[in-house]
C-alpha positions in Angstrom: 14.6 29.9 61.2 12.8 27.5 59.0 13.0 29.6 55.9 9.3 29.2 55.2 6.5 31.8 55.7 3.1 30.6 55.2 1.2 33.7 56.5 -0.3 34.5 53.2 -0.6 31.0 51.8 2.7 31.2 49.9 6.1 29.9 50.2 9.0 32.3 50.8 12.7 31.2 51.1 14.4 33.7 53.4 17.7 35.1 52.5 19.5 33.0 55.1 18.0 29.8 54.2 18.4 30.0 50.4 22.1 29.1 50.4 21.1 25.8 52.2 18.5 24.8 49.6 20.9 25.7 46.8 23.7 23.6 48.3 21.4 20.6 48.9 20.2 20.8 45.3 23.7 20.9 43.9 24.9 18.0 46.1 22.0 15.9 45.0 22.9 16.5 41.4 26.7 15.9 41.7 26.4 12.0 41.4 24.6 12.3 38.1 27.8 13.7 36.5 30.3 11.1 37.6 28.6 7.7 38.3 26.4 6.9 35.4 26.5 6.6 31.6 24.9 9.2 29.3 21.7 7.1 28.8 21.4 6.7 32.7 21.9 10.5 32.9 18.7 11.1 30.8 16.8 8.7 33.0 18.0 10.2 36.1 17.4 13.8 35.0 13.8 12.9 34.3 13.4 11.0 37.7 15.1 13.8 39.4 12.7 16.2 37.9 9.8 14.2 39.0 11.3 13.9 42.5 11.7 17.7 42.7 8.0 18.2 41.8 7.0 15.7 44.3 9.1 17.3 47.0 7.8 20.8 46.1 4.3 19.3 46.4 5.1 18.0 50.0 6.4 21.4 51.0 3.5 23.2 49.5 0.9 20.9 51.2 2.7 21.1 54.5 3.5 24.8 54.8 0.8 26.6 52.9 -2.9 26.8 52.6 -2.6 25.1 49.2 -3.0 21.6 50.5 -4.8 20.1 47.5 -2.3 21.8 45.1 0.6 20.1 47.0 -1.2 16.7 47.0 -1.9 17.1 43.3 1.8 17.6 42.6 2.8 14.6 44.6 0.0 12.5 42.8 1.1 13.8 39.4 4.7 12.9 40.1 3.7 9.4 41.2 1.5 8.8 38.3 4.5 9.6 35.8 7.2 7.6 37.8 4.9 4.6 38.2 4.4 4.4 34.4 8.2 4.0 34.0 8.6 1.6 36.9 5.6 -0.7 35.7 7.1 -0.7 32.3 10.4 -1.7 33.5 8.9 -4.5 35.6 6.5 -6.0 33.1 7.9 -4.9 29.7 11.5 -4.4 30.0 12.2 -4.8 26.3 10.1 -1.7 25.5 11.5 0.4 28.2 12.6 4.0 27.0 12.6 7.5 28.1 9.3 7.8 26.6 7.9 5.4 29.3 7.8 8.3 31.8 5.1 9.9 29.5 6.7 13.2 30.3 6.7 14.0 26.4 3.3 12.7 25.9 2.3 15.6 23.6 2.2 19.4 23.5 -1.5 19.3 24.2 -0.9 17.4 27.3 1.7 19.9 28.6 -0.7 22.7 27.8 -3.5 21.1 29.8 -1.2 20.8 32.9 -0.2 24.4 32.5 -3.9 25.5 32.0 -4.8 23.6 35.2 -2.3 25.5 37.3 -3.1 28.8 35.6 -6.8 28.4 36.5 -6.0 27.4 40.0 -3.9 30.6 40.6 -6.5 32.8 38.9 -9.4 31.6 40.8 -7.4 31.5 44.1 -6.5 35.2 43.7 -10.1 36.4 42.4 -12.4 33.7 43.8 -10.7 32.5 47.0 -13.7 30.7 48.6 -14.3 28.6 45.6 -10.8 26.9 45.7 -11.6 25.2 49.2 -14.9 23.3 48.8 -14.2 20.1 50.8 -16.8 17.9 49.2 -15.8 18.8 45.6 -12.2 17.9 46.5 -13.3 14.7 48.1 -15.2 13.6 44.9 -12.1 14.7 42.8 -9.8 12.6 45.2 -12.0 9.6 44.7 -11.9 9.9 40.9 -8.2 10.4 40.9 -7.6 7.4 43.2 -10.0 5.2 41.3 -8.7 6.2 37.9 -5.0 5.9 39.0 -5.6 2.3 40.5 -7.6 1.1 37.5 -5.0 2.3 34.9 -2.1 0.6 37.1 -4.0 -2.7 37.5 -4.6 -2.6 33.6 -0.8 -2.4 33.0 0.0 -5.1 35.5 -2.8 -7.4 34.3 -1.8 -7.0 30.7 1.9 -7.3 31.5 4.0 -8.0 28.4 0.8 -7.4 26.2 0.6 -3.8 27.4 2.1 -0.9 25.3 2.0 2.8 25.4 1.7 3.0 21.6 -1.0 1.6 19.4 0.4 -1.5 17.8 -0.4 -1.8 13.9 1.3 -5.4 13.7 0.5 -8.4 16.0 3.6 -9.6 18.0 4.2 -13.3 18.1 3.4 -13.6 21.9 0.6 -11.1 21.9 -2.6 -12.5 23.4 -6.1 -11.0 24.1 -6.3 -10.3 27.8 -9.9 -10.6 29.1 -9.3 -11.3 32.8 -9.0 -9.0 35.8 -10.0 -5.3 35.1 -10.2 -6.3 31.4 -13.4 -8.1 32.3 -14.9 -4.8 33.4 -13.6 -2.7 30.6 -12.1 -3.3 27.1 -9.6 -0.4 27.7 -9.1 0.0 31.5 -5.9 1.9 31.0 -7.7 4.4 29.0 -10.8 4.5 31.2 -8.5 4.9 34.2 -6.6 7.8 32.7 -9.8 9.4 31.7 -11.2 9.4 35.2 -7.8 10.3 36.7 -7.5 13.4 34.6 -10.9 14.7 35.2 -10.5 13.9 38.9 -7.3 16.0 39.2 -9.2 19.2 38.1 -12.2 18.4 40.4 -9.9 18.0 43.2 -8.3 21.4 42.5 -11.7 22.9 42.3 -11.0 24.0 38.7 -14.5 24.0 37.0 -13.3 25.2 33.7 -10.5 22.7 33.3 -12.7 20.0 34.7 -15.1 20.4 31.8 -12.3 21.0 29.3 -10.4 17.9 30.5 -13.5 15.8 30.1 -14.3 17.0 26.7 -10.6 16.8 25.3 -9.9 13.5 27.0 -13.3 11.9 25.7 -12.3 13.0 22.1 -8.9 11.8 22.4 -9.8 8.4 23.7 -12.9 8.0 21.4 -10.5 8.3 18.3 -7.7 6.2 19.8 -9.9 3.3 20.8 -11.6 3.2 17.4 -8.1 3.1 15.7 -6.8 0.5 18.2 -9.9 -1.7 17.9 -9.5 -1.7 14.2 -6.2 -3.6 14.6 -7.5 -5.7 17.4 -10.3 -7.0 15.3 -7.6 -7.7 12.6 -5.4 -9.6 15.2 -7.9 -11.6 17.0 -11.0 -11.8 14.6 -14.1 -13.3 16.1 -12.6 -13.7 19.6 -12.3 -9.9 19.8 -15.7 -9.3 18.3 -17.3 -11.7 21.0 -15.3 -9.8 23.7 -16.4 -6.4 22.4 -19.9 -7.5 22.4 -19.9 -8.5 26.1 -17.6 -5.9 27.6 -17.9 -2.1 27.4 -15.2 0.5 27.1 -15.9 2.0 30.6 -16.1 5.6 29.3 -19.6 7.1 28.8 -20.6 7.4 25.2 -17.5 5.6 23.7 -18.5 2.4 21.8 -15.1 1.8 20.0 -14.9 0.7 16.3 -18.2 0.0 14.7 -18.3 -3.3 12.8 -19.6 -2.8 9.4 -21.6 -5.6 7.6 -18.6 -6.0 5.3 -16.4 -6.6 8.3 -18.8 -9.1 9.7 -18.7 -10.9 6.4 -14.9 -10.9 6.3 -14.8 -12.3 10.0 -17.3 -15.1 9.0 -15.1 -16.0 6.1 -12.0 -16.2 8.3 -13.8 -18.2 10.9 -14.9 -20.8 8.3 -11.3 -21.1 7.2 
């Protein structure tokens, strides 16, 4: 009568239950068409999609053998909705549809799809490898730690945080060095790095775990080098001292390498 059959580790909506799910979906969408402005519609559509994925995750976790897959879907949904909510709280002037990070990049979408595909293929062909408790626990720790570290970075930087690398210094832009920024020069990047790898370890996806680590490392290595070039221009010796004393937090990434010419330029700026 519940409309759910988990005998084979899958979810099946029975013919009798399907109309109720459909009616509930339509009723939940109805307010979107009559109560809000077009821009609010765009926000609500995205929030509704994230909520639907999260709800699907709860159902999968509760009514099938794919507990970690369901938890992953809930965690992924919370990651994206929290990006939007924290931007709304701490930097409302920069709030946009992009703040959900749902349209991050084609490569990001491909990575998410690859993780799900690997999970399904290995579940079908290598069933026992998908339910290694200690591996999932390690992944859960990385996921949780990375998530918290990134969100603390956004909250600590507050109005100084931005999802996009800034090439021009804003009038109220200050160099944040307290809180998690005393542990890492780029805690939001470090947090995302460990979060992304943790999701694949949690799912017991060995191929994607390695691929995520490599691709994420390459992405953040290039992005941090670009960003630090601007930060050195914005803050000069203050950032140079900060860079010397605080690491990035991602193994092997050192950031922008200051050349002798750049050091001479900074000394000249300091003398002035």
